[in-house]
C-alpha positions as CSV (number, residue, x, y, z in Angstrom):
1,M,0.0,0.0,0.0
2,P,1.2,3.6,-0.6
3,V,3.1,5.3,2.2
4,V,1.9,8.8,3.0
5,W,4.3,11.3,4.6
6,I,2.4,13.6,6.9
7,P,3.4,17.2,7.1
8,S,4.2,18.4,10.6
9,L,1.2,20.7,10.7
10,L,-1.2,17.8,10.2
11,R,0.4,15.4,12.8
12,T,-1.9,16.6,15.6
13,L,-4.6,14.7,13.6
14,T,-2.5,11.5,13.1
15,A,-1.3,11.0,16.7
16,E,2.0,12.5,15.7
17,E,2.6,9.8,13.1
18,E,5.0,11.2,10.4
19,R,4.1,8.5,7.9
20,V,1.2,6.1,7.5
21,V,0.3,3.4,5.1
22,V,-3.2,3.6,3.5
23,P,-4.8,2.0,0.5
24,G,-5.7,3.9,-2.6
25,R,-5.1,4.0,-6.4
26,T,-5.4,7.7,-6.7
27,V,-4.5,10.6,-4.4
28,R,-8.2,11.2,-3.9
29,E,-8.6,7.6,-2.6
30,V,-5.6,8.1,-0.3
31,V,-7.1,11.3,1.1
32,E,-10.5,9.6,1.7
33,N,-8.8,6.7,3.4
34,L,-6.6,9.0,5.5
35,N,-9.7,10.9,6.5
36,A,-11.6,7.7,7.5
37,R,-8.7,6.9,9.8
38,Y,-7.9,10.4,10.9
39,P,-11.0,12.6,10.8
40,G,-10.2,16.2,9.8
41,V,-7.4,15.5,7.4
42,K,-9.5,16.0,4.3
43,G,-10.7,19.3,5.6
44,R,-7.1,20.5,6.0
45,L,-6.0,19.3,2.6
46,C,-9.1,19.9,0.4
47,E,-11.8,22.3,-0.5
48,E,-14.7,21.6,-2.8
49,E,-13.3,18.2,-3.9
50,Q,-9.8,19.5,-4.9
51,L,-6.6,20.2,-3.1
52,K,-6.5,23.6,-1.5
53,P,-4.5,26.1,-3.6
54,H,-1.6,26.2,-1.1
55,I,-1.2,22.4,-1.0
56,A,0.9,20.5,-3.5
57,V,1.2,16.7,-3.8
58,A,4.3,14.9,-4.7
59,V,4.2,11.2,-5.8
60,N,7.5,9.3,-5.8
61,G,9.4,12.6,-5.4
62,E,7.7,14.5,-8.3
63,V,5.2,17.3,-7.7
64,T,2.2,16.5,-9.9
65,P,-0.3,19.0,-11.4
66,E,-2.9,16.2,-11.5
67,G,-3.8,16.8,-7.8
68,L,-6.4,14.3,-6.5
69,Q,-6.7,12.6,-9.9
70,Q,-3.1,11.5,-9.8
71,R,-2.8,7.7,-10.0
72,I,-0.5,6.0,-7.6
73,E,0.9,2.5,-7.3
74,E,1.1,0.1,-4.3
75,T,4.7,1.1,-3.8
76,S,4.2,4.9,-4.1
77,E,5.3,7.5,-1.6
78,V,2.9,10.4,-1.3
79,H,3.9,13.8,0.2
80,F,1.5,16.6,0.9
81,I,3.5,19.8,0.7
82,P,2.1,23.0,2.3
83,A,3.2,26.2,0.5
84,L,5.5,28.5,2.4
85,S,4.1,31.9,2.4
86,G,4.6,35.3,4.0
87,G,1.5,35.2,6.1
88,S,-1.4,34.8,3.7
89,P,-4.7,35.3,5.6
90,S,-6.1,32.1,4.1
91,W,-3.0,30.1,5.3
92,S,-3.9,30.9,8.9
93,L,-7.3,29.4,8.5
94,C,-5.9,26.0,7.4
95,F,-3.8,25.1,10.3
96,P,-4.4,26.0,13.9
97,P,-1.8,28.1,15.7
98,H,1.0,26.1,17.3
99,P,0.5,26.1,21.1
100,H,4.2,26.8,21.8
101,L,4.9,29.4,19.2
102,P,4.0,33.1,19.2
103,P,1.3,34.1,16.7
104,P,2.3,35.6,13.4
105,G,3.9,39.0,13.9
106,G,5.7,37.8,17.0
107,K,3.2,39.3,19.5
108,G,1.5,37.1,22.1
């Protein structure tokens, strides 16, 4: 089954697992199976049945423009890659603030 590497910002939903094995023949199936095991994952990765604009997916080390439709193999490695940005307002809605870090802007 495909191995999914979990970004650190999603690990609160996966009991801090950094990689998990889930079935799926497409990225969409992998996301659905991840969400069945770890509720809330899909909401952090997708909106309206597509990956959020600031999330990329890499399969076997290659970022793919196919998004959720990308086919994967039993031996595939899947990485969800959050974009690094300079404080986009939409970014802050996707991931909750880290409990041990100051909020954006350094005040807190």
